[in-house]
C-alpha positions in Angstrom: -28.4 14.8 76.5 -28.7 11.5 74.6 -31.6 9.3 75.5 -31.9 5.7 74.3 -35.5 4.9 73.5 -34.9 1.8 71.4 -35.4 -0.5 74.4 -38.9 0.8 75.1 -42.0 -0.6 73.6 -44.6 1.6 71.9 -46.8 2.0 75.0 -43.8 3.2 77.1 -42.8 5.6 74.3 -46.3 7.1 74.3 -46.0 7.5 78.1 -42.7 9.4 77.7 -44.4 11.7 75.1 -47.3 12.2 77.5 -45.0 13.1 80.4 -43.1 15.5 78.2 -46.4 17.2 77.1 -47.4 17.5 80.8 -44.1 19.3 81.5 -44.7 21.6 78.6 -48.3 22.3 79.6 -47.5 24.1 82.8 -48.0 27.5 81.0 -44.4 28.5 81.1 -42.3 29.2 78.0 -38.7 28.5 79.0 -37.2 30.5 76.1 -36.2 34.1 76.3 -36.0 35.5 72.8 -38.6 36.0 70.2 -36.6 34.0 67.6 -36.4 31.1 70.0 -40.1 31.2 70.5 -40.8 31.3 66.8 -38.4 28.4 66.2 -40.1 26.5 69.0 -43.5 27.0 67.4 -42.2 25.8 64.0 -40.6 22.7 65.6 -43.8 22.0 67.6 -45.9 22.2 64.4 -43.6 19.7 62.7 -43.8 17.5 65.8 -47.6 17.7 65.7 -47.6 16.7 62.0 -45.3 13.7 62.7 -47.5 12.5 65.6 -50.6 12.9 63.5 -49.0 10.8 60.7 -48.1 8.1 63.3 -51.6 8.1 64.7 -53.1 7.8 61.2 -50.7 4.9 60.3 -51.7 3.1 63.6 -55.4 3.6 62.9 -55.0 2.2 59.4 -53.1 -0.8 60.7 -55.8 -1.5 63.3 -58.4 -1.2 60.5 -56.5 -3.4 58.1 -56.2 -6.1 60.9 -59.8 -5.7 61.9 -58.6 -5.4 65.5 -61.6 -3.3 66.7 -64.0 -5.9 65.2 -62.2 -8.8 66.9 -61.8 -7.0 70.3 -65.1 -5.0 70.4 -67.3 -6.2 67.6 -67.3 -2.7 66.0 -65.5 -0.8 63.3 -62.3 1.1 64.0 -64.0 4.4 63.4 -66.9 3.6 65.8 -64.5 2.3 68.5 -62.2 5.2 68.1 -65.0 7.8 68.3 -66.4 6.1 71.4 -63.0 5.4 73.1 -61.6 8.9 72.9 -64.8 11.0 72.4 -63.9 12.2 68.9 -66.4 12.6 66.1 -67.0 9.7 63.8 -65.9 12.1 61.0 -62.6 12.9 62.6 -62.0 9.2 63.4 -62.8 8.2 59.8 -60.5 10.9 58.5 -57.7 9.5 60.7 -58.2 6.0 59.2 -58.5 7.2 55.7 -55.3 9.3 56.0 -53.4 6.3 57.3 -54.7 4.1 54.4 -53.6 6.8 51.9 -50.2 6.9 53.4 -49.9 3.1 53.0 -50.7 3.5 49.3 -48.2 6.3 48.8 -44.9 5.5 50.5 -43.3 8.9 49.6 -46.2 10.7 51.2 -45.9 8.5 54.3 -42.1 9.3 54.5 -42.8 13.0 54.2 -45.5 12.9 56.8 -43.3 10.9 59.2 -40.6 13.6 58.8 -43.1 16.4 59.5 -42.7 17.8 56.1 -46.4 18.0 55.3 
């Protein structure tokens, strides 16, 4: 099944990912063999790494553009910690990781591919 996501904006794409995660989160594993389950776990870990890299890049872009300051009068780290109830340490780590990826394009490419 080929899906065309190119026409969707970023918010719509995140909504698609959210809906897919809701479908996965029903407690069922729809695979029968142990090998399939192991492969699924490996694929899911790579997917998590890719999503984490994307989140970090987005956080760094918001920091670079001072968007949280403009919109809420606070730093990206403080806004992120408050908005999604994460620790300031975790929020800061997300921004720093994104900034590091901006400085090292090969690292960013590997992270985006789920190779880290």
